Wavefront OBJ file of the C-alpha trace (Angstrom):
o trace
v 100.582 92.563 96.938
v 101.260 93.982 93.493
v 103.966 96.622 93.487
v 103.191 99.919 91.724
v 104.593 100.148 88.229
v 107.622 102.388 88.011
v 108.255 104.779 85.105
v 110.407 103.034 82.499
v 114.057 104.038 82.408
v 115.451 105.584 79.264
v 116.577 102.824 76.929
v 120.201 102.637 75.799
v 120.001 103.468 72.071
v 123.076 101.316 71.384
v 121.433 98.159 72.661
v 119.520 95.929 70.280
v 115.731 96.118 70.670
v 114.413 92.750 71.944
v 112.378 90.740 69.463
v 108.847 89.692 70.365
v 108.126 86.063 71.186
v 104.503 84.921 71.200
v 102.721 82.479 73.519
v 101.566 79.165 72.030
v 98.654 79.905 69.697
v 97.471 76.467 68.612
v 93.744 76.112 69.326
v 91.037 73.937 67.819
v 88.283 75.586 65.800
v 85.705 74.876 68.498
v 87.661 77.048 70.954
v 87.228 80.090 68.711
v 83.848 80.682 70.344
v 85.689 81.543 73.549
v 88.034 83.824 71.580
v 85.102 85.642 69.984
v 83.609 86.370 73.411
v 86.972 87.366 74.898
v 87.470 89.803 72.009
v 84.575 91.803 73.492
v 85.607 91.284 77.122
v 83.068 88.529 77.845
v 83.684 85.169 79.547
v 81.647 82.507 77.754
v 81.554 78.719 78.046
v 79.608 76.065 76.182
v 76.280 74.992 77.710
v 74.450 71.859 76.622
v 70.966 72.594 75.267
v 69.713 69.162 76.387
v 71.056 68.733 79.926
v 72.281 72.307 80.745
v 75.777 71.035 81.676
v 78.438 73.758 81.450
v 81.477 72.525 79.513
v 85.199 73.115 79.875
v 87.431 72.728 77.959
v 85.592 73.438 74.685
v 84.463 70.244 72.949
v 82.298 68.900 70.129
v 79.886 66.910 72.336
v 78.497 67.245 75.868
v 80.611 65.430 78.458
v 77.459 64.341 80.314
v 74.928 63.294 77.637
v 77.000 63.313 74.397
v 74.655 65.831 72.786
v 76.181 67.971 70.047
v 73.823 70.872 70.829
v 76.338 73.098 72.612
v 75.877 76.867 72.653
v 78.186 79.569 73.989
v 76.714 81.373 76.993
v 78.194 84.178 79.073
v 79.245 83.153 82.607
v 79.563 85.055 85.870
v 83.091 83.798 86.456
v 83.138 83.530 90.250
v 84.628 80.444 91.837
v 87.011 78.933 94.400
v 90.755 78.573 93.923
v 91.605 74.903 94.521
v 95.354 74.874 93.898
v 98.127 77.064 92.577
v 101.792 76.947 91.685
v 104.535 79.202 90.364
v 106.315 78.070 87.242
v 110.049 78.550 87.589
v 110.996 76.818 84.340
v 109.505 76.581 80.860
v 110.672 75.285 77.510
v 108.485 77.822 75.719
v 110.460 80.997 74.786
v 107.553 83.333 75.637
v 107.088 82.066 79.204
v 110.808 81.551 79.743
v 111.339 85.302 79.300
v 108.595 86.111 81.836
v 109.173 83.665 84.696
v 108.084 83.176 87.403
v 104.504 82.694 86.155
v 101.635 81.854 88.489
v 98.899 79.389 87.445
v 96.109 77.611 89.290
v 92.945 75.528 89.207
v 89.560 77.152 89.915
v 86.224 75.444 90.458
v 83.622 77.774 88.971
v 80.262 78.252 90.655
v 78.836 77.227 87.278
v 80.343 73.745 87.724
v 83.515 72.991 85.753
v 87.112 73.311 86.934
v 89.326 75.559 84.783
v 93.060 76.203 84.470
v 93.856 79.900 84.932
v 96.648 82.428 85.042
v 96.680 83.876 88.571
v 96.893 87.550 89.452
v 99.583 88.280 92.014
v 97.056 89.566 94.589
v 95.094 86.294 94.724
v 95.748 84.614 98.082
v 96.967 81.014 98.233
v 94.134 78.501 98.829
v 93.518 75.989 101.565
v 93.951 75.628 105.363
v 94.378 77.152 107.796
v 92.577 80.062 106.148
v 89.311 80.098 104.185
v 89.197 79.120 100.550
v 90.157 81.915 98.160
v 87.223 83.273 96.188
v 88.197 84.624 92.781
v 86.589 85.969 89.633
v 87.662 84.500 86.320
v 87.919 86.654 83.203
v 88.537 85.669 79.602
v 91.195 87.627 77.754
v 93.154 87.364 74.525
v 96.892 86.838 74.909
v 99.523 88.465 72.698
v 98.939 85.797 70.028
v 95.193 86.436 69.972
v 94.313 83.147 71.683
v 91.770 83.003 74.553
v 93.121 82.526 78.070
v 91.507 82.618 81.513
v 92.685 84.936 84.296
v 91.760 84.708 87.981
v 91.603 88.014 89.884
v 90.609 88.882 93.466
v 86.901 89.515 93.984
v 87.573 93.043 95.183
v 89.755 95.711 93.603
v 93.227 95.903 95.149
v 95.795 98.728 95.139
v 97.804 98.804 91.888
v 95.807 95.857 90.522
v 96.352 96.937 86.908
v 100.142 97.038 87.445
v 100.381 93.264 87.799
v 102.860 92.087 85.107
v 100.636 89.211 84.002
v 97.588 91.471 83.688
v 99.540 94.062 81.692
v 100.601 91.308 79.298
v 96.923 90.683 78.537
v 96.034 94.352 78.074
v 97.225 97.613 76.504
v 97.095 99.912 79.505
v 98.066 103.476 78.420
v 99.965 104.147 81.644
v 103.551 105.334 80.932
v 103.021 104.847 77.206
v 103.324 107.266 74.277
v 100.242 107.680 72.109
v 99.579 109.247 68.713
v 96.029 110.558 68.185
v 95.725 111.242 64.464
v 93.050 113.979 64.623
v 93.556 116.399 67.469
v 91.282 119.142 66.149
v 87.988 117.302 66.565
v 86.025 117.140 69.808
v 86.503 113.373 69.759
v 90.272 113.637 69.382
v 90.584 116.169 72.179
v 88.426 114.059 74.496
v 90.614 111.045 73.709
v 93.764 113.009 74.485
v 92.451 114.162 77.875
v 91.304 110.656 78.778
v 94.711 109.214 77.860
v 96.519 111.830 79.952
v 94.241 111.033 82.894
v 94.990 107.328 82.376
v 98.695 108.001 82.858
v 100.016 108.270 79.306
v 103.543 109.685 79.287
v 103.050 111.612 76.042
v 100.178 112.236 73.634
v 100.949 113.506 70.147
v 97.966 115.281 68.576
v 97.854 115.167 64.793
v 96.737 118.422 63.177
v 96.049 118.818 59.483
v 96.484 122.420 58.327
v 97.852 123.590 61.687
v 97.462 127.239 60.654
v 93.716 126.797 61.165
v 92.930 127.366 64.823
v 90.661 124.748 66.367
v 88.566 125.433 69.502
v 90.052 123.831 72.595
v 93.347 122.876 70.987
v 95.383 125.665 72.590
v 94.215 124.799 76.116
v 94.858 121.102 75.528
v 98.323 121.790 74.133
v 99.213 123.566 77.380
v 99.240 120.208 79.178
v 102.854 119.014 79.612
v 102.023 115.549 78.236
v 100.444 116.857 74.998
v 102.382 117.811 71.861
v 100.637 118.911 68.638
v 102.238 117.579 65.447
v 101.463 118.224 61.793
v 99.674 115.255 60.238
v 97.452 115.106 57.154
v 96.223 111.580 56.444
v 95.352 112.634 52.895
v 99.008 113.424 52.195
v 101.349 110.439 52.086
v 104.368 112.711 52.457
v 102.969 114.174 55.681
v 102.317 110.702 57.125
v 105.776 109.399 56.243
v 107.501 112.542 57.518
v 105.850 112.199 60.925
v 106.617 108.461 61.003
v 110.273 109.257 60.415
v 110.227 111.659 63.376
v 108.266 109.728 66.013
v 107.400 106.325 64.512
v 110.033 104.592 66.633
v 108.578 106.088 69.830
v 104.823 105.463 69.431
v 103.453 102.726 71.719
v 99.740 103.151 70.880
v 98.433 104.579 67.617
v 94.861 105.862 67.701
v 93.327 106.507 64.283
v 90.256 108.710 64.776
v 90.108 110.971 61.713
v 86.585 111.304 60.307
v 85.002 112.963 57.293
v 81.210 113.241 57.639
v 79.093 115.585 55.551
v 75.799 113.670 55.396
v 73.715 112.760 52.386
v 72.800 109.507 50.711
v 74.097 107.940 47.543
v 71.763 110.071 45.371
v 72.986 113.334 46.899
v 74.241 115.880 44.329
v 77.623 115.848 46.079
v 77.587 112.084 46.624
v 80.607 111.395 44.400
v 82.688 114.210 45.866
v 81.843 113.248 49.434
v 82.461 109.554 48.715
v 85.906 110.324 47.325
v 86.839 112.390 50.397
v 85.421 109.784 52.786
v 87.253 106.923 51.116
v 90.499 108.886 50.897
v 90.479 109.612 54.627
v 88.833 106.523 56.140
v 90.328 103.820 53.897
v 93.404 105.230 52.162
v 94.314 107.329 55.212
v 94.350 104.188 57.342
v 96.398 102.421 54.660
v 98.962 105.247 54.633
v 99.200 105.077 58.427
v 99.653 101.306 58.394
v 102.416 101.398 55.808
v 104.293 104.154 57.637
v 103.834 103.245 61.319
v 103.057 99.510 61.554
v 106.619 98.189 60.941
v 108.094 100.289 63.771
v 105.220 99.377 66.075
v 105.833 95.658 65.502
v 109.573 96.089 66.029
v 109.034 97.513 69.535
v 106.479 95.005 70.839
v 108.950 93.692 73.443
v 110.741 96.934 74.282
v 110.528 97.035 78.094
v 107.563 97.397 80.451
v 106.010 100.169 78.325
v 106.507 98.440 74.981
v 104.482 99.190 71.861
v 101.191 97.377 72.287
v 98.127 98.589 70.386
v 96.547 100.128 67.309
v 93.074 101.655 67.745
v 90.674 102.398 64.887
v 87.659 104.577 65.682
v 85.222 103.472 62.963
v 81.400 103.558 63.045
v 78.664 101.067 63.754
v 77.477 101.922 60.219
v 80.362 99.741 59.024
v 78.267 96.700 59.966
v 75.160 97.638 57.968
v 74.665 100.518 55.550
v 72.755 103.489 56.973
v 70.976 104.839 53.846
v 70.886 108.565 54.808
v 74.703 108.314 55.034
v 75.227 105.676 52.390
v 78.666 106.632 51.091
v 79.962 107.293 54.614
v 78.795 103.804 55.648
v 80.485 102.287 52.596
v 83.806 103.969 53.405
v 83.606 102.725 56.996
v 82.895 99.195 55.765
v 86.009 99.409 53.582
v 88.036 100.705 56.528
v 86.763 97.834 58.691
v 87.881 95.275 56.127
v 91.326 96.902 55.997
v 91.491 97.020 59.815
v 90.776 93.289 60.012
v 93.653 92.606 57.628
v 95.894 94.902 59.658
v 94.919 92.997 62.810
v 96.003 89.689 61.281
v 99.402 91.110 60.332
v 100.077 92.986 63.572
v 98.974 90.023 65.700
v 101.981 88.090 64.397
v 104.124 90.777 66.032
v 102.240 90.852 69.340
v 100.366 94.129 68.651
v 96.630 94.314 69.390
v 94.181 96.035 67.058
v 91.115 97.500 68.739
v 88.234 98.434 66.418
v 85.714 100.835 67.958
v 82.160 101.025 66.573
v 80.335 104.027 68.059
v 76.888 105.152 67.031
v 76.303 108.815 66.116
v 78.712 111.052 68.019
v 77.442 114.326 69.456
v 79.266 116.874 67.274
v 78.304 119.548 64.740
v 77.931 117.215 61.777
v 75.346 115.141 63.663
v 73.401 118.067 65.125
v 70.266 117.261 63.084
v 70.107 113.673 64.334
v 67.800 113.053 67.318
v 69.247 111.569 70.524
v 70.621 109.317 71.790
v 74.048 110.453 70.623
v 77.370 109.499 72.144
v 79.281 112.255 73.931
v 82.973 112.471 72.913
v 84.077 112.088 76.531
v 81.990 108.898 76.851
v 83.637 107.505 73.723
v 87.075 108.399 75.107
v 86.361 106.698 78.436
v 85.206 103.564 76.607
v 88.375 103.476 74.485
v 90.633 103.735 77.546
v 88.635 100.975 79.278
v 88.885 98.846 76.132
v 92.656 99.236 76.075
v 92.904 98.224 79.725
v 90.651 95.220 79.128
v 92.602 94.065 76.079
v 89.523 93.726 73.867
v 89.443 93.679 70.061
v 85.948 95.043 69.347
v 84.151 97.790 71.241
v 80.579 99.074 70.810
v 80.177 102.164 73.006
v 76.762 103.729 73.459
v 73.150 102.584 73.311
v 72.803 102.872 69.529
v 75.930 100.822 68.886
v 74.817 98.133 71.322
v 71.390 97.904 69.661
v 72.845 97.747 66.151
v 75.252 95.021 67.196
v 72.461 92.845 68.597
v 70.203 93.372 65.574
v 73.061 92.688 63.159
v 74.048 89.503 64.970
v 70.478 88.246 65.093
v 70.085 88.458 61.310
v 72.042 90.837 59.013
v 69.506 90.443 56.192
v 66.566 91.321 58.424
v 68.445 94.411 59.601
v 69.128 95.461 56.011
v 65.419 95.297 55.225
v 64.503 97.136 58.436
v 66.838 100.020 57.597
v 65.487 100.253 54.067
v 61.835 100.135 55.174
v 62.333 102.691 57.964
v 64.245 105.090 55.780
v 67.435 104.165 57.608
v 66.452 105.525 61.015
v 68.170 103.547 63.842
l 1 2 3 4 5 6 7 8 9 10 11 12 13 14 15 16 17 18 19 20 21 22 23 24 25 26 27 28 29 30 31 32 33 34 35 36 37 38 39 40 41 42 43 44 45 46 47 48 49 50 51 52 53 54 55 56 57 58 59 60 61 62 63 64 65 66 67 68 69 70 71 72 73 74 75 76 77 78 79 80 81 82 83 84 85 86 87 88 89 90 91 92 93 94 95 96 97 98 99 100 101 102 103 104 105 106 107 108 109 110 111 112 113 114 115 116 117 118 119 120 121 122 123 124 125 126 127 128 129 130 131 132 133 134 135 136 137 138 139 140 141 142 143 144 145 146 147 148 149 150 151 152 153 154 155 156 157 158 159 160 161 162 163 164 165 166 167 168 169 170 171 172 173 174 175 176 177 178 179 180 181 182 183 184 185 186 187 188 189 190 191 192 193 194 195 196 197 198 199 200 201 202 203 204 205 206 207 208 209 210 211 212 213 214 215 216 217 218 219 220 221 222 223 224 225 226 227 228 229 230 231 232 233 234 235 236 237 238 239 240 241 242 243 244 245 246 247 248 249 250 251 252 253 254 255 256 257 258 259 260 261 262 263 264 265 266 267 268 269 270 271 272 273 274 275 276 277 278 279 280 281 282 283 284 285 286 287 288 289 290 291 292 293 294 295 296 297 298 299 300 301 302 303 304 305 306 307 308 309 310 311 312 313 314 315 316 317 318 319 320 321 322 323 324 325 326 327 328 329 330 331 332 333 334 335 336 337 338 339 340 341 342 343 344 345 346 347 348 349 350 351 352 353 354 355 356 357 358 359 360 361 362 363 364 365 366 367 368 369 370 371 372 373 374 375 376 377 378 379 380 381 382 383 384 385 386 387 388 389 390 391 392 393 394 395 396 397 398 399 400 401 402 403 404 405 406 407 408 409 410 411 412 413 414 415 416 417 418 419 420 421 422 423 424
């Protein structure tokens, strides 16, 4: 059985911080379909459109009928463990530092046999006992490549503390987190959810701390929560905080938002657009320049190493929402920057999670009709996304609908929004 994770011991400051080594990342282009599904926490395999044969490993043509009409389809993942072994030696630096490593072969109920990493609580297969039933998940490893994990069918005690599973996730337990906007309802909900998930410390960024924010005093009374001065519009403020705590942050959560409403033709459109771009795009850029180097440097620093960067964006980043045209444009710019940040941090073993909520239920969205996403629901989704090791998250009904419409045809969605006056 998996042993419970113990709080990390205080690191000797005189010892050199270990450098991150990455797992092998070479994959063919056809396998990127599995990576795209794993980035959202889905397990997908190719299915032949002609003979319905499920394929593994990914390939260009069906193994049964040679058809090239292969489409990615989500799978249930249940199957039987056929064989397993524990690797005690590896020539690869990444696995050599993490031995022993358990792997196995699973025959999926869908048909194919797959190679998997095995959770420590999965029983060995074969006689005299019954065959071990498992559920297979697709995850992204530290290099961003898709891998398959086999877990027990039922939840086990301390399941999330398994070393292999933690390698494929960014569990907040025993980690230190910076939430950049602690005054908003969203930021405070995120802080509470992180504390409940076992975070050792949560720093709450507060611009203009002399302004009292509802709920902040009660939240600051929690022993794990520490308010800090942070103004993403001020490069000096960002760099000063990075100098103080940048070497301690394990998860950075960028959630600052400027939303005043109004389309491009609004009388205050230019002023709002400048403020939105300065916070959403340039604020993220200031954060990246100040905090990203230290985050990368600590990606292998013990069991609670630096692991993730979270950007709370908006589903309007995918397609412009005309009643909030400049806000949508600033979120689209922030998304482009976040994708570039992901590519750079991935080389250091740090995950970037982009979150695309629909309208959040706060004062600046009070005129919008429901459904709106409650801050606590957004916070719960972010914590779950960190534990699942995903890259893209669409919490809430509106976000899920927008994602499906955008994937079906972005141009059709653009015309729909224009014709309907932008109403979701």
